[in-house]
C-alpha positions as MATLAB code, in Angstrom:
seq = 'MTHRFVSLGECMVELAPAGEANLLLQGFAGDTLNTAWYMRKLLRPDWQVDYVTCVGSDAISGKMLAFFRDAGLATDHVQSRRDSTVGLYLITLDNGERSFSYWRSDSAAKRLCQDPALVPGALQGAATAYFSGITLGILSEDDRTKLLDHLRTARAAGVEIVFDPNLRPALWDSPQTMCAATMQAAEVADVVLPSYDDEAQYFGDADLKATAERYAQRGSGLVVVKNGGAEMLTLDQGAFATHAATAPEAIVDTTAAGDSFNAGFLATRAQGATLAEAMRGGADLAAKVIAHRGALVPGIAL';
ca = [
     -20.305   34.453   -2.541;
     -21.639   31.510   -0.587;
     -22.926   28.934   -3.060;
     -26.110   28.020   -1.214;
     -29.680   28.179   -2.527;
     -32.417   27.999    0.121;
     -36.029   27.166   -0.770;
     -38.756   27.599    1.850;
     -42.227   26.092    1.693;
     -44.376   22.983    1.772;
     -43.922   19.561    0.243;
     -46.982   17.305    0.108;
     -47.727   13.651   -0.501;
     -49.082   13.253   -4.029;
     -51.509   10.488   -4.974;
     -51.988   10.164   -8.732;
     -53.763    7.636  -10.980;
     -51.412    4.775  -11.815;
     -53.047    3.827  -15.107;
     -55.211    1.019  -13.742;
     -58.614    1.222  -12.078;
     -58.505    2.255   -8.429;
     -54.696    2.168   -8.251;
     -52.793    5.250   -7.123;
     -49.106    6.122   -7.327;
     -47.577    7.888   -4.338;
     -45.061   10.652   -4.815;
     -43.937   13.926   -3.247;
     -44.278   17.402   -4.738;
     -44.943   21.068   -3.988;
     -44.099   24.292   -5.768;
     -40.977   25.311   -3.841;
     -39.861   21.687   -3.547;
     -40.206   21.240   -7.323;
     -37.987   24.253   -7.951;
     -35.394   23.081   -5.415;
     -35.397   19.589   -6.973;
     -34.618   20.954  -10.434;
     -32.114   23.465   -9.040;
     -30.145   20.599   -7.510;
     -29.952   18.903  -10.913;
     -28.908   22.083  -12.731;
     -26.419   23.713  -10.372;
     -22.760   22.758  -10.216;
     -21.705   20.415   -7.394;
     -20.111   23.315   -5.494;
     -23.619   24.680   -4.876;
     -25.683   23.457   -1.937;
     -29.479   23.403   -2.227;
     -31.381   23.464    1.086;
     -35.067   22.749    1.515;
     -36.609   24.409    4.564;
     -39.904   23.053    5.873;
     -41.530   21.132    8.704;
     -42.611   17.514    8.558;
     -44.164   15.170   11.088;
     -42.592   12.330   13.042;
     -44.592    9.540   11.417;
     -43.607    7.005    8.761;
     -44.730    9.034    5.734;
     -42.810   12.057    7.000;
     -39.734    9.851    7.279;
     -40.185    8.753    3.677;
     -40.499   12.384    2.600;
     -37.299   13.286    4.430;
     -35.510   10.375    2.762;
     -36.821   11.593   -0.607;
     -35.255   15.010    0.006;
     -31.905   13.451    0.845;
     -31.993   11.046   -2.094;
     -32.566   14.061   -4.353;
     -29.394   15.674   -3.010;
     -31.179   18.358   -0.995;
     -29.668   19.456    2.301;
     -32.084   18.817    5.176;
     -30.315   20.518    8.083;
     -33.241   22.917    8.354;
     -36.126   20.472    7.998;
     -37.847   20.290   11.370;
     -39.642   17.129   12.477;
     -42.634   17.853   14.717;
     -44.747   15.552   16.867;
     -47.885   17.729   16.736;
     -48.673   17.308   13.016;
     -47.933   15.408    9.817;
     -47.503   16.278    6.147;
     -50.228   17.433    3.755;
     -51.673   15.298    0.979;
     -53.327   15.911   -2.371;
     -55.111   13.629   -4.813;
     -55.073   14.052   -8.586;
     -58.252   13.042  -10.435;
     -58.351   12.676  -14.214;
     -61.469   13.281  -16.299;
     -60.908   12.892  -20.048;
     -57.299   13.932  -19.562;
     -58.124   16.986  -17.451;
     -56.555   17.073  -13.986;
     -58.305   18.256  -10.845;
     -56.950   18.323   -7.311;
     -58.306   17.567   -3.839;
     -56.239   18.700   -0.841;
     -55.904   17.580    2.787;
     -53.494   19.961    4.482;
     -55.270   21.338    7.576;
     -52.750   19.524    9.807;
     -49.741   20.108    7.568;
     -46.571   20.499    9.618;
     -45.300   23.081    7.122;
     -47.910   25.497    8.466;
     -45.712   25.675   11.601;
     -42.679   26.858    9.613;
     -42.302   30.064   11.624;
     -43.342   28.833   15.052;
     -39.741   28.013   15.994;
     -38.100   31.471   16.017;
     -34.691   30.017   15.140;
     -35.601   27.759   12.204;
     -35.897   30.198    9.301;
     -33.176   32.664   10.458;
     -30.778   29.743   10.883;
     -31.562   28.476    7.392;
     -31.080   31.905    5.817;
     -27.776   32.660    7.470;
     -24.980   32.546    4.901;
     -27.249   31.807    1.937;
     -26.694   33.326   -1.475;
     -30.353   33.134   -2.492;
     -33.596   32.485   -0.629;
     -36.687   31.463   -2.592;
     -40.319   31.414   -1.448;
     -43.767   31.563   -2.997;
     -47.320   32.688   -2.511;
     -48.118   29.165   -1.341;
     -45.447   29.485    1.345;
     -47.311   32.604    2.493;
     -50.798   31.163    2.051;
     -50.357   28.184    4.377;
     -49.161   30.393    7.273;
     -51.217   32.304    9.812;
     -51.209   36.090    9.541;
     -48.768   36.392   12.454;
     -46.445   33.792   10.962;
     -46.539   35.494    7.549;
     -45.328   38.644    9.256;
     -42.534   36.693   10.953;
     -41.460   35.116    7.664;
     -41.297   38.458    5.876;
     -39.351   39.954    8.776;
     -36.829   37.098    8.572;
     -36.482   37.592    4.820;
     -36.113   41.343    5.200;
     -33.310   40.838    7.706;
     -31.585   38.330    5.427;
     -31.859   40.707    2.482;
     -30.194   43.446    4.513;
     -27.359   40.990    5.219;
     -26.807   40.390    1.497;
     -29.045   37.403    0.708;
     -30.869   37.749   -2.611;
     -34.603   37.176   -2.068;
     -36.643   35.599   -4.878;
     -40.441   35.441   -4.787;
     -42.926   33.629   -7.032;
     -46.423   35.009   -6.240;
     -48.071   31.718   -7.364;
     -51.553   33.027   -6.627;
     -53.806   30.324   -5.145;
     -57.031   31.844   -3.763;
     -58.145   28.576   -2.136;
     -55.455   29.123    0.511;
     -56.772   32.540    1.524;
     -59.874   33.882    3.225;
     -60.423   36.253    0.289;
     -58.742   37.334   -2.958;
     -58.224   40.746   -1.377;
     -56.207   39.259    1.481;
     -54.170   37.242   -1.017;
     -53.374   40.271   -3.150;
     -52.444   42.439   -0.163;
     -50.116   39.755    1.237;
     -48.579   39.228   -2.202;
     -47.626   42.875   -2.519;
     -46.248   42.936    1.028;
     -44.031   40.006    0.084;
     -42.873   41.807   -3.057;
     -41.471   44.574   -0.874;
     -38.841   42.222    0.566;
     -37.893   40.623   -2.789;
     -35.043   41.429   -5.165;
     -36.494   39.207   -7.895;
     -40.197   38.505   -8.548;
     -41.414   35.763  -10.924;
     -45.159   36.282  -11.554;
     -47.347   34.465  -14.088;
     -49.333   36.896  -16.214;
     -52.592   34.914  -16.438;
     -52.895   34.834  -12.639;
     -51.889   38.465  -12.260;
     -54.423   39.633  -14.842;
     -57.190   37.662  -13.153;
     -56.615   38.862   -9.595;
     -54.934   42.241  -10.037;
     -56.643   43.298  -13.258;
     -53.378   43.919  -15.142;
     -54.024   44.995  -18.716;
     -50.754   43.577  -20.067;
     -47.394   42.123  -19.058;
     -45.891   45.579  -18.689;
     -48.486   46.507  -16.077;
     -47.594   43.412  -14.054;
     -43.876   44.137  -14.242;
     -44.276   47.787  -13.291;
     -46.517   47.020  -10.321;
     -43.889   44.789   -8.745;
     -40.998   47.082   -9.650;
     -42.773   49.933   -7.896;
     -42.608   47.891   -4.686;
     -38.831   47.711   -4.923;
     -38.023   44.589   -6.925;
     -34.997   45.189   -9.128;
     -35.817   42.342  -11.523;
     -39.316   41.197  -12.508;
     -39.775   38.211  -14.824;
     -43.330   37.938  -16.150;
     -44.052   34.392  -17.316;
     -46.739   33.998  -19.944;
     -47.552   30.348  -20.544;
     -46.311   29.435  -23.979;
     -46.295   33.020  -25.238;
     -43.695   35.790  -25.248;
     -42.406   36.758  -21.789;
     -41.271   40.100  -20.415;
     -38.506   41.188  -18.050;
     -38.049   44.506  -16.277;
     -34.465   44.724  -15.052;
     -33.482   47.908  -13.226;
     -35.900   49.921  -15.362;
     -35.115   48.240  -18.702;
     -37.789   46.183  -20.476;
     -36.990   43.196  -22.710;
     -39.095   40.532  -24.388;
     -38.163   36.849  -24.522;
     -39.560   34.016  -26.612;
     -40.929   30.855  -25.062;
     -39.636   27.440  -26.120;
     -42.123   25.273  -27.995;
     -42.419   21.803  -26.388;
     -42.359   18.636  -28.446;
     -45.774   17.884  -26.911;
     -47.923   19.181  -24.079;
     -48.550   16.163  -21.875;
     -48.808   17.663  -18.388;
     -48.344   21.314  -17.443;
     -47.809   20.540  -13.758;
     -44.662   22.341  -12.516;
     -44.256   24.357  -15.710;
     -43.712   27.541  -13.716;
     -41.692   25.816  -10.995;
     -39.301   24.295  -13.522;
     -39.027   27.572  -15.443;
     -38.007   29.256  -12.196;
     -35.328   26.622  -11.596;
     -33.956   26.835  -15.123;
     -33.878   30.615  -14.978;
     -32.364   30.910  -11.500;
     -29.773   28.164  -11.954;
     -28.582   29.536  -15.289;
     -28.409   33.072  -13.909;
     -26.617   31.972  -10.717;
     -23.834   30.432  -12.794;
     -22.939   33.648  -14.579;
     -25.249   33.780  -17.595;
     -26.807   36.911  -19.032;
     -30.463   37.693  -18.430;
     -31.372   36.563  -21.969;
     -29.480   33.293  -21.485;
     -31.180   32.715  -18.145;
     -34.593   33.263  -19.710;
     -33.730   30.726  -22.381;
     -32.594   28.293  -19.702;
     -35.927   28.614  -17.918;
     -37.993   28.317  -21.088;
     -36.061   25.280  -22.332;
     -36.468   23.390  -19.065;
     -40.192   24.158  -18.788;
     -40.726   22.930  -22.367;
     -39.035   19.623  -21.519;
     -40.973   19.149  -18.286;
     -44.429   19.703  -19.757;
     -43.712   17.134  -22.477;
     -43.740   14.463  -19.731;
     -46.173   13.384  -17.055;
     -45.644   14.575  -13.473;
     -44.067   17.499  -11.675;
     -40.647   15.857  -11.242;
     -39.245   14.170  -14.338;
     -36.030   12.349  -13.434;
     -35.216   11.051  -16.885;
     -35.146   14.238  -18.953;
     -31.857   15.618  -20.256;
     -31.131   18.884  -18.471;
];
């Protein structure tokens, strides 16, 4: 097997309160980037982790590209474009509660599938390709179709396709469009990693089993239903199993809880662990991440 994990999506500039009035701290984050970042820290050195996206040609795009490289991510399939720049979001705190404002209408990542060779070239020879509902949501309808076609072709060639629905209705013209696109994406995926709270809200699932069965019926061999800090459920080739969450030392910031769980689960599984061990790996990492501030926590023991 080729030891190469490929993550496709959008990284954005993050502006967050720096602890003093009117001061902001700049960083970089995004759901598929967060997972790739943690994957690089968890996988053995013989694994390569690629991030696949588009950035601009301006100074902030250059800093983002340098951030990828400093994190150990391969950037052979990051395309720099002159017609756009990178997206940005601002975190606002109100009595400890976080809210987000986004500026991404000119995000270069929205052009991910406009070069017909970019995604197929990135997928060639990969062991695993990972994408999310946000990857889908930033693309035009035509480009979503192209992305799914590329993933379908890669799957037929032996690449394992992993999909996190990560339902974000603000990216879509309607919840109905979002749900339809999500289920179309599930049809090309071997592994689906939904979060139950989102699935219950937008699909009306009565319980975790209903979520798992809905995705399995679309052809996914393994469905992992995350459930916040509560018991999780897997459906693996028709067999259900429950898995306990890991209690964090403290809940400081739940940003990237799901992204880090995905990384812990996928990295543990990719290195030969059982399904139960992989679930524990995901739960343990998520518990560590949410006990610290920020999506990417460089200092935690992995």
